[in-house]
Biopython code that builds the backbone (N, CA, C, O; Angstrom):
import numpy as np
from Bio.PDB.StructureBuilder import StructureBuilder

atoms = [
    (1, "MET", "N", (-32.332, -3.562, 24.706)),
    (1, "MET", "CA", (-31.279, -2.562, 24.758)),
    (1, "MET", "C", (-31.212, -1.779, 23.458)),
    (1, "MET", "O", (-31.186, -2.373, 22.380)),
    (2, "LYS", "N", (-31.184, -0.460, 23.542)),
    (2, "LYS", "CA", (-31.039, 0.373, 22.360)),
    (2, "LYS", "C", (-29.558, 0.619, 22.090)),
    (2, "LYS", "O", (-28.789, 0.848, 23.023)),
    (3, "PRO", "N", (-29.150, 0.574, 20.814)),
    (3, "PRO", "CA", (-27.741, 0.894, 20.509)),
    (3, "PRO", "C", (-27.480, 2.379, 20.738)),
    (3, "PRO", "O", (-28.324, 3.223, 20.439)),
    (4, "GLU", "N", (-26.306, 2.684, 21.270)),
    (4, "GLU", "CA", (-25.949, 4.078, 21.515)),
    (4, "GLU", "C", (-25.588, 4.748, 20.198)),
    (4, "GLU", "O", (-25.005, 4.123, 19.312)),
    (5, "LYS", "N", (-25.938, 6.020, 20.075)),
    (5, "LYS", "CA", (-25.587, 6.768, 18.878)),
    (5, "LYS", "C", (-24.131, 7.181, 18.954)),
    (5, "LYS", "O", (-23.642, 7.603, 20.002)),
    (6, "MET", "N", (-23.444, 7.054, 17.824)),
    (6, "MET", "CA", (-22.043, 7.471, 17.772)),
    (6, "MET", "C", (-21.994, 8.967, 17.507)),
    (6, "MET", "O", (-22.787, 9.493, 16.727)),
    (7, "LYS", "N", (-21.070, 9.644, 18.151)),
    (7, "LYS", "CA", (-20.955, 11.087, 18.024)),
    (7, "LYS", "C", (-19.484, 11.453, 17.885)),
    (7, "LYS", "O", (-18.643, 10.972, 18.646)),
    (8, "LEU", "N", (-19.175, 12.313, 16.903)),
    (8, "LEU", "CA", (-17.805, 12.763, 16.712)),
    (8, "LEU", "C", (-17.410, 13.649, 17.879)),
    (8, "LEU", "O", (-18.075, 14.647, 18.155)),
    (9, "SER", "N", (-16.324, 13.290, 18.571)),
    (9, "SER", "CA", (-15.909, 14.073, 19.736)),
    (9, "SER", "C", (-14.644, 14.875, 19.475)),
    (9, "SER", "O", (-14.379, 15.845, 20.186)),
    (10, "ALA", "N", (-13.844, 14.492, 18.461)),
    (10, "ALA", "CA", (-12.611, 15.226, 18.173)),
    (10, "ALA", "C", (-12.085, 14.830, 16.792)),
    (10, "ALA", "O", (-12.359, 13.738, 16.294)),
    (11, "ILE", "N", (-11.333, 15.732, 16.197)),
    (11, "ILE", "CA", (-10.635, 15.452, 14.947)),
    (11, "ILE", "C", (-9.152, 15.605, 15.230)),
    (11, "ILE", "O", (-8.713, 16.639, 15.733)),
    (12, "LYS", "N", (-8.386, 14.582, 14.909)),
    (12, "LYS", "CA", (-6.952, 14.618, 15.172)),
    (12, "LYS", "C", (-6.192, 14.414, 13.878)),
    (12, "LYS", "O", (-6.627, 13.656, 13.012)),
    (13, "LYS", "N", (-5.059, 15.086, 13.740)),
    (13, "LYS", "CA", (-4.216, 14.958, 12.559)),
    (13, "LYS", "C", (-3.016, 14.097, 12.920)),
    (13, "LYS", "O", (-2.308, 14.365, 13.891)),
    (14, "LEU", "N", (-2.800, 13.060, 12.122)),
    (14, "LEU", "CA", (-1.657, 12.175, 12.333)),
    (14, "LEU", "C", (-0.640, 12.440, 11.232)),
    (14, "LEU", "O", (-1.004, 12.548, 10.061)),
    (15, "GLU", "N", (0.614, 12.544, 11.596)),
    (15, "GLU", "CA", (1.678, 12.723, 10.616)),
    (15, "GLU", "C", (2.739, 11.664, 10.846)),
    (15, "GLU", "O", (2.964, 11.228, 11.976)),
    (16, "GLY", "N", (3.386, 11.254, 9.770)),
    (16, "GLY", "CA", (4.426, 10.243, 9.900)),
    (16, "GLY", "C", (5.051, 9.968, 8.554)),
    (16, "GLY", "O", (4.758, 10.643, 7.568)),
    (17, "THR", "N", (5.901, 8.988, 8.520)),
    (17, "THR", "CA", (6.587, 8.583, 7.304)),
    (17, "THR", "C", (6.365, 7.097, 7.089)),
    (17, "THR", "O", (6.540, 6.295, 8.006)),
    (18, "LEU", "N", (5.979, 6.736, 5.875)),
    (18, "LEU", "CA", (5.828, 5.328, 5.523)),
    (18, "LEU", "C", (7.046, 4.892, 4.738)),
    (18, "LEU", "O", (7.495, 5.601, 3.837)),
    (19, "VAL", "N", (7.576, 3.745, 5.069)),
    (19, "VAL", "CA", (8.685, 3.161, 4.317)),
    (19, "VAL", "C", (8.139, 1.907, 3.644)),
    (19, "VAL", "O", (7.727, 0.961, 4.315)),
    (20, "LEU", "N", (8.140, 1.907, 2.313)),
    (20, "LEU", "CA", (7.615, 0.767, 1.577)),
    (20, "LEU", "C", (8.723, -0.228, 1.303)),
    (20, "LEU", "O", (9.784, 0.130, 0.791)),
    (21, "LYS", "N", (8.469, -1.480, 1.649)),
    (21, "LYS", "CA", (9.440, -2.543, 1.387)),
    (21, "LYS", "C", (9.021, -3.359, 0.185)),
    (21, "LYS", "O", (9.709, -4.307, -0.195)),
    (22, "SER", "N", (7.909, -3.005, -0.414)),
    (22, "SER", "CA", (7.440, -3.639, -1.645)),
    (22, "SER", "C", (6.655, -2.583, -2.417)),
    (22, "SER", "O", (6.484, -1.460, -1.941)),
    (23, "GLY", "N", (6.184, -2.941, -3.597)),
    (23, "GLY", "CA", (5.462, -1.987, -4.425)),
    (23, "GLY", "C", (4.115, -1.620, -3.827)),
    (23, "GLY", "O", (3.499, -2.425, -3.128)),
    (24, "LEU", "N", (3.662, -0.414, -4.099)),
    (24, "LEU", "CA", (2.355, 0.047, -3.639)),
    (24, "LEU", "C", (1.724, 0.833, -4.767)),
    (24, "LEU", "O", (2.355, 1.718, -5.345)),
    (25, "HIS", "N", (0.481, 0.513, -5.082)),
    (25, "HIS", "CA", (-0.247, 1.275, -6.091)),
    (25, "HIS", "C", (-1.652, 1.523, -5.581)),
    (25, "HIS", "O", (-2.400, 0.577, -5.333)),
    (26, "ILE", "N", (-2.014, 2.775, -5.423)),
    (26, "ILE", "CA", (-3.380, 3.166, -5.080)),
    (26, "ILE", "C", (-3.926, 3.821, -6.338)),
    (26, "ILE", "O", (-3.540, 4.946, -6.657)),
    (27, "GLY", "N", (-4.803, 3.155, -7.051)),
    (27, "GLY", "CA", (-5.302, 3.667, -8.324)),
    (27, "GLY", "C", (-6.357, 4.737, -8.147)),
    (27, "GLY", "O", (-6.998, 4.838, -7.101)),
    (28, "SER", "N", (-6.524, 5.532, -9.188)),
    (28, "SER", "CA", (-7.506, 6.612, -9.131)),
    (28, "SER", "C", (-8.869, 6.170, -9.634)),
    (28, "SER", "O", (-9.813, 6.959, -9.608)),
    (29, "GLY", "N", (-8.998, 4.943, -10.088)),
    (29, "GLY", "CA", (-10.293, 4.437, -10.500)),
    (29, "GLY", "C", (-10.639, 4.712, -11.950)),
    (29, "GLY", "O", (-11.641, 4.192, -12.441)),
    (30, "ASN", "N", (-9.853, 5.505, -12.651)),
    (30, "ASN", "CA", (-10.118, 5.752, -14.064)),
    (30, "ASN", "C", (-9.494, 4.606, -14.855)),
    (30, "ASN", "O", (-8.327, 4.674, -15.242)),
    (31, "MET", "N", (-10.260, 3.576, -15.089)),
    (31, "MET", "CA", (-9.729, 2.363, -15.711)),
    (31, "MET", "C", (-9.838, 2.398, -17.228)),
    (31, "MET", "O", (-9.443, 1.434, -17.885)),
    (32, "GLU", "N", (-10.357, 3.472, -17.807)),
    (32, "GLU", "CA", (-10.499, 3.562, -19.253)),
    (32, "GLU", "C", (-9.139, 3.768, -19.899)),
    (32, "GLU", "O", (-8.369, 4.630, -19.473)),
    (33, "MET", "N", (-8.844, 2.983, -20.922)),
    (33, "MET", "CA", (-7.554, 3.069, -21.612)),
    (33, "MET", "C", (-7.642, 4.043, -22.777)),
    (33, "MET", "O", (-8.626, 4.049, -23.516)),
    (34, "HIS", "N", (-6.614, 4.866, -22.939)),
    (34, "HIS", "CA", (-6.520, 5.789, -24.066)),
    (34, "HIS", "C", (-5.161, 5.612, -24.718)),
    (34, "HIS", "O", (-4.182, 5.288, -24.046)),
    (35, "ILE", "N", (-5.099, 5.823, -26.022)),
    (35, "ILE", "CA", (-3.824, 5.744, -26.731)),
    (35, "ILE", "C", (-2.902, 6.827, -26.186)),
    (35, "ILE", "O", (-3.271, 8.001, -26.157)),
    (36, "GLY", "N", (-1.709, 6.441, -25.757)),
    (36, "GLY", "CA", (-0.746, 7.391, -25.195)),
    (36, "GLY", "C", (-0.988, 7.717, -23.737)),
    (36, "GLY", "O", (-0.207, 8.459, -23.142)),
    (37, "GLY", "N", (-2.057, 7.180, -23.135)),
    (37, "GLY", "CA", (-2.367, 7.447, -21.731)),
    (37, "GLY", "C", (-1.670, 6.467, -20.810)),
    (37, "GLY", "O", (-1.072, 5.492, -21.263)),
    (38, "THR", "N", (-1.750, 6.731, -19.514)),
    (38, "THR", "CA", (-1.142, 5.822, -18.542)),
    (38, "THR", "C", (-2.073, 4.643, -18.311)),
    (38, "THR", "O", (-3.293, 4.781, -18.408)),
    (39, "ASP", "N", (-1.505, 3.491, -18.007)),
    (39, "ASP", "CA", (-2.337, 2.316, -17.781)),
    (39, "ASP", "C", (-2.709, 2.131, -16.318)),
    (39, "ASP", "O", (-3.607, 1.345, -16.016)),
    (40, "SER", "N", (-2.052, 2.826, -15.405)),
    (40, "SER", "CA", (-2.407, 2.715, -13.995)),
    (40, "SER", "C", (-2.172, 4.060, -13.286)),
    (40, "SER", "O", (-1.146, 4.238, -12.631)),
    (41, "PRO", "N", (-3.120, 5.007, -13.413)),
    (41, "PRO", "CA", (-2.956, 6.313, -12.774)),
    (41, "PRO", "C", (-2.973, 6.200, -11.252)),
    (41, "PRO", "O", (-3.573, 5.278, -10.700)),
    (42, "VAL", "N", (-2.327, 7.123, -10.589)),
    (42, "VAL", "CA", (-2.217, 7.138, -9.130)),
    (42, "VAL", "C", (-3.037, 8.304, -8.601)),
    (42, "VAL", "O", (-3.093, 9.359, -9.233)),
    (43, "ILE", "N", (-3.675, 8.126, -7.443)),
    (43, "ILE", "CA", (-4.445, 9.206, -6.827)),
    (43, "ILE", "C", (-3.501, 10.339, -6.454)),
    (43, "ILE", "O", (-2.455, 10.111, -5.844)),
    (44, "LYS", "N", (-3.876, 11.574, -6.825)),
    (44, "LYS", "CA", (-3.052, 12.745, -6.506)),
    (44, "LYS", "C", (-3.890, 13.794, -5.801)),
    (44, "LYS", "O", (-5.086, 13.926, -6.060)),
    (45, "HIS", "N", (-3.250, 14.541, -4.904)),
    (45, "HIS", "CA", (-3.915, 15.626, -4.185)),
    (45, "HIS", "C", (-4.357, 16.673, -5.210)),
    (45, "HIS", "O", (-3.566, 17.050, -6.075)),
    (46, "PRO", "N", (-5.608, 17.153, -5.133)),
    (46, "PRO", "CA", (-6.094, 18.073, -6.163)),
    (46, "PRO", "C", (-5.369, 19.420, -6.224)),
    (46, "PRO", "O", (-5.371, 20.061, -7.275)),
    (47, "HIS", "N", (-4.750, 19.868, -5.124)),
    (47, "HIS", "CA", (-4.070, 21.171, -5.114)),
    (47, "HIS", "C", (-2.569, 21.050, -5.352)),
    (47, "HIS", "O", (-2.000, 21.827, -6.120)),
    (48, "THR", "N", (-1.921, 20.083, -4.701)),
    (48, "THR", "CA", (-0.461, 19.955, -4.825)),
    (48, "THR", "C", (-0.066, 18.993, -5.939)),
    (48, "THR", "O", (1.085, 18.986, -6.375)),
    (49, "LEU", "N", (-1.009, 18.186, -6.398)),
    (49, "LEU", "CA", (-0.787, 17.151, -7.419)),
    (49, "LEU", "C", (0.246, 16.113, -7.004)),
    (49, "LEU", "O", (0.802, 15.418, -7.854)),
    (50, "GLU", "N", (0.509, 16.000, -5.695)),
    (50, "GLU", "CA", (1.407, 14.970, -5.183)),
    (50, "GLU", "C", (0.610, 13.703, -4.915)),
    (50, "GLU", "O", (-0.540, 13.789, -4.484)),
    (51, "PRO", "N", (1.185, 12.529, -5.159)),
    (51, "PRO", "CA", (0.481, 11.285, -4.849)),
    (51, "PRO", "C", (0.234, 11.165, -3.352)),
    (51, "PRO", "O", (1.049, 11.615, -2.546)),
    (52, "TYR", "N", (-0.896, 10.554, -2.978)),
    (52, "TYR", "CA", (-1.171, 10.354, -1.559)),
    (52, "TYR", "C", (-1.981, 9.083, -1.356)),
    (52, "TYR", "O", (-2.582, 8.560, -2.294)),
    (53, "ILE", "N", (-1.991, 8.600, -0.133)),
    (53, "ILE", "CA", (-2.773, 7.425, 0.245)),
    (53, "ILE", "C", (-3.995, 7.920, 0.986)),
    (53, "ILE", "O", (-3.854, 8.524, 2.050)),
    (54, "PRO", "N", (-5.197, 7.688, 0.464)),
    (54, "PRO", "CA", (-6.414, 8.183, 1.122)),
    (54, "PRO", "C", (-6.619, 7.528, 2.486)),
    (54, "PRO", "O", (-6.283, 6.360, 2.677)),
    (55, "GLY", "N", (-7.160, 8.268, 3.410)),
    (55, "GLY", "CA", (-7.369, 7.763, 4.764)),
    (55, "GLY", "C", (-8.499, 6.776, 4.886)),
    (55, "GLY", "O", (-8.578, 6.054, 5.880)),
    (56, "SER", "N", (-9.387, 6.719, 3.896)),
    (56, "SER", "CA", (-10.504, 5.789, 3.983)),
    (56, "SER", "C", (-10.052, 4.394, 3.614)),
    (56, "SER", "O", (-10.855, 3.462, 3.626)),
]
sb = StructureBuilder()
sb.init_structure("model")
sb.init_model(0)
sb.init_chain("A")
sb.init_seg("    ")
for serial, (resi, resn, name, xyz) in enumerate(atoms, 1):
    if name == "N":
        sb.init_residue(resn, " ", resi, " ")
    sb.init_atom(name, np.array(xyz, "f"), 0.0, 1.0, " ", f" {name:<3s}", serial, name[0])
structure = sb.get_structure()
């Protein structure tokens, strides 16, 4: 049996509201420490600069 190839059939946008009952931190991966810098940066949208949770 050959495996079937996966094919994108549609793109859908999901919207909603998350309510956090505990802390949440999604880091940006820049773990280098600098004097006067933040110790745990948060991922931000490149245009709006608002924090967001990546879909991946």
